[in-house]
SERO-4910 file (N, C-alpha, C, O; in steps of 0.05 Angstrom, whole numbers):
BEGIN
 pado doro    nc1    nc2    nc3   cac1   cac2   cac3    cc1    cc2    cc3    oc1    oc2    oc3
  Met    A   -367     39   -655   -360     53   -632   -337     30   -619   -340      6   -614
  Thr    A   -312     49   -616   -292     34   -598   -285     40   -584   -279     64   -584
  Thr    A   -279     25   -561   -278     25   -532   -239     23   -528   -223      9   -539
  Gln    A   -238     41   -510   -207     44   -503   -203     16   -487   -223     13   -473
  Pro    A   -189     -2   -484   -186    -18   -450   -173    -11   -432   -156      6   -433
  Ala    A   -181    -25   -412   -177    -12   -379   -160    -19   -366   -156    -14   -342
  Ala    A   -140    -40   -392   -114    -54   -378    -96    -25   -371    -87    -23   -348
  Pro    A    -91     -1   -392    -67     16   -376    -85     32   -357    -71     38   -337
  Asp    A   -107     42   -355   -115     47   -326   -113     39   -302   -111     51   -281
  Val    A   -116      7   -308   -111    -15   -282    -83    -18   -278    -75    -27   -256
  Ala    A    -62    -10   -302    -40    -13   -293    -24      7   -279     -6      2   -263
  Arg    A    -41     47   -290    -32     64   -275    -37     69   -244    -23     79   -227
  Leu    A    -67     57   -243    -68     54   -219    -52     31   -198    -46     37   -175
  Arg    A    -47      7   -207    -36     -6   -188    -13      5   -180     -8      6   -156
  Ala    A     11     18   -205     26     32   -206     22     52   -184     42     53   -171
  Asn    A      7     64   -178      5     95   -161      3     84   -135     16     93   -116
  Cys    A    -19     54   -131    -18     38   -111     18     30    -99     26     34    -76
  Ala    A     30     19   -119     45     10   -103     68     31    -93     81     28    -72
  Arg    A     72     55   -112     83     72   -106     72     93    -74     85    107    -59
  Glu    A     53     89    -76     48     97    -47     51     88    -25     55    100     -4
  Val    A     47     58    -29     53     48      1     84     41     -5     96     36     16
  Phe    A     98     40    -23    123     44    -21    140     65     -5    160     58      8
  Ala    A    132     90     -6    137    111     -2    136    112     27    155    118     42
  Val    A    108    107     37    100    102     63    115     89     80    124     98    100
  Ala    A    119     62     69    136     36     78    159     47     83    169     41    106
  Asp    A    174     62     68    204     77     65    203     96     91    220     96    109
  Ala    A    187    108     92    185    133    112    183    125    137    197    131    156
  Leu    A    159    105    137    161     83    171    180     80    186    185     84    209
  Arg    A    193     68    160    230     45    172    245     66    173    266     62    185
  Arg    A    241     97    160    271    112    167    264    120    196    280    120    214
  Thr    A    237    125    199    235    142    230    229    120    251    224    124    275
  Gly    A    230    104    242    226     71    264    200     71    266    198     65    290
  Arg    A    179     73    260    157     84    257    145     48    253    130     40    271
  Gln    A    150     34    238    139     13    224    128     -9    246    112    -27    240
  Arg    A    137     -5    272    135    -28    291    108    -16    306    100    -31    323
  Arg    A     91     14    301     71     18    311     52     13    290     32     27    291
  Leu    A     54     -7    267     29    -12    248     11    -26    263    -13    -23    262
  Arg    A     25    -42    280     -2    -61    290    -10    -47    319    -14    -64    336
  Asp    A    -11    -35    323    -22    -13    345    -45      3    328    -63     14    341
  Val    A    -45      5    305    -65     21    294    -99     15    299   -112     -6    292
  Thr    A   -105     29    307   -142     16    313   -154     17    287   -154     40    277
  Ile    A   -165      0    272   -180     -8    245   -204     -2    258   -216    -10    278
  Val    A   -208     26    232   -235     38    232   -258     18    208   -282     14    210
  Leu    A   -240     11    188   -250     -5    174   -250    -34    168   -242    -48    187
  Pro    A   -255    -45    152   -246    -68    139   -224    -73    122   -207    -90    124
  Ile    A   -229    -50    100   -197    -38     84   -185    -34    107   -168    -52    106
  Asp    A   -182    -23    129   -161    -17    142   -133    -42    149   -109    -37    151
  His    A   -147    -68    151   -130    -94    153   -114    -87    125    -90    -79    126
  Ala    A   -127    -89     96   -104    -89     81    -98    -71     77    -94    -72     53
  Ser    A    -90    -45     86    -71    -27     79    -47    -28    101    -23    -23     98
  Val    A    -59    -35    123    -30    -45    147    -24    -68    133      1    -67    129
  Glu    A    -34    -94    121    -19   -116    113      0   -106     93     24   -112     95
  Ala    A    -12    -88     69     11    -80     45     30    -68     59     53    -77     55
  Val    A     26    -45     81     51    -28     86     71    -51    101     95    -53     94
  Glu    A     64    -62    115     84    -86    133    103    -98    107    127    -96    107
  Leu    A     86   -114     82     89   -130     69    119   -111     42    138   -118     27
  Ala    A    103    -83     52    126    -59     39    155    -54     53    176    -47     43
  Cys    A    148    -62     85    168    -48     98    186    -74     92    209    -67     84
  Leu    A    181   -101     95    192   -123     99    209   -123     75    233   -122     77
  Ala    A    191   -126     44    206   -123     20    228    -99     22    251   -103     15
  Leu    A    222    -83     27    250    -61     29    267    -70     47    289    -60     40
  Ala    A    269    -78     61    289    -91     81    306   -113     71    330   -116     72
  Glu    A    285   -133     58    291   -149     49    314   -156     11    330   -171      1
  Gly    A    303   -138      8    300   -146    -20    282   -145    -36    260   -153    -27
  Glu    A    281   -134    -68    264   -143    -87    263   -168    -98    247   -169   -117
  Leu    A    274   -187    -94    267   -215   -107    263   -230    -78    272   -252    -77
  Ser    A    251   -222    -56    249   -224    -27    216   -246    -39    206   -247    -61
  Glu    A    207   -261    -12    188   -278    -13    159   -246     -9    137   -245    -20
  Ala    A    172   -228      8    153   -206     10    148   -196     -1    125   -187      0
  Ala    A    168   -187    -27    169   -171    -50    141   -184    -62    119   -174    -59
  Ala    A    147   -208    -78    128   -233    -90    102   -225    -75     85   -215    -89
  Asp    A     96   -228    -49     67   -230    -31     56   -205    -31     32   -202    -25
  Leu    A     77   -178    -39     60   -158    -38     48   -149    -73     31   -132    -79
  Asp    A     66   -167    -92     60   -159   -123     28   -172   -125      8   -162   -135
  Arg    A     32   -193   -112      5   -206   -119    -22   -201   -106    -44   -208   -114
  Phe    A    -14   -183    -75    -29   -181    -59    -42   -145    -68    -63   -136    -59
  Leu    A    -24   -132    -86    -27   -111   -113    -41   -102   -125    -52    -80   -127
  Asp    A    -43   -141   -145    -55   -141   -157    -82   -155   -145    -97   -164   -162
  Arg    A    -85   -156   -132   -120   -168   -125   -121   -138   -117   -120   -122   -136
  Val    A   -122   -130    -96   -125    -95    -94   -137    -80   -118   -161    -74   -122
  Thr    A   -116    -75   -133   -129    -56   -153   -138    -73   -180   -130    -64   -202
  Ala    A   -152    -96   -179   -166   -105   -200   -186    -90   -196   -186    -76   -216
  Asp    A   -203    -85   -185   -230    -69   -182   -217    -34   -175   -206    -29   -154
  Ala    A   -221    -18   -192   -217      8   -186   -224     25   -161   -210     40   -148
  Ala    A   -258     15   -159   -273     32   -133   -249     15   -104   -237     29    -89
  Ala    A   -248     -5   -103   -236    -17    -84   -202     -9    -80   -189    -10    -59
  Ala    A   -192      0   -113   -163     13   -105   -172     37    -91   -169     40    -66
  Glu    A   -184     55   -107   -189     80    -94   -188     87    -59   -173    102    -46
  Arg    A   -214     68    -50   -210     59    -14   -182     51     -8   -168     66      6
  Phe    A   -175     31    -17   -146     27    -12   -134     44     -4   -128     50     20
  Leu    A   -127     60    -37   -102     89    -25   -109    106      3    -95    115     21
  Gln    A   -141    105     -5   -154    132     29   -144    117     53   -136    129     72
  Ser    A   -145     86     52   -142     76     71   -116     67     83   -113     62    108
  Val    A   -100     64     67    -66     69     64    -61     96     83    -48     96    104
  Arg    A    -74    120     71    -65    145     83    -76    145    111    -67    153    132
  Ser    A    -98    133    104   -110    138    145    -92    127    156    -76    141    168
  Val    A    -90    101    155    -67     89    171    -47    105    168    -50    122    186
  Val    A    -30    109    158     -2    128    161    -11    156    179      3    162    198
  Arg    A    -29    168    173    -36    191    190    -44    175    219    -52    193    234
  Arg    A    -46    151    232    -56    134    260    -32    134    265    -23    139    287
  Val    A    -19    130    250     13    117    261     33    140    274     47    138    295
  Gly    A     30    161    258     46    193    270     50    195    239     45    179    221
  Pro    A     62    223    239     74    245    224    101    234    218    121    230    232
  Thr    A     94    226    181    122    230    162    124    242    158    112    261    169
  Ser    A    148    246    133    164    271    122    143    247     97    128    266     91
  Gln    A    135    229     84    129    224     63    103    217     65     94    206     45
  Ala    A     84    222     88     52    217     77     50    237     72     60    259     75
  Arg    A     25    223     57      3    250     36    -16    250     44    -34    265     36
***
């Protein structure tokens, strides 16, 4: 019996997380709402991770892809997506946090 490696699924999940976090960060930056991230009420512990990821993405967008913030976000996403179930909770939390920040044209 041959089992398929999990690596492509992990890579796809990480790419999805990165895409969503950057989309949210870009939308927040364009509307100036990134400053409201610190005012979000933390409901679940995973919300801390979501706020941190979006803040890092906002910094990475402002400073460029070779910035320290971009490297920090890469390492952060590697940790968050190491477990598929945790990564799904993370994405749900990112969506929840963005709804609490306020409407953006990119929020899903």
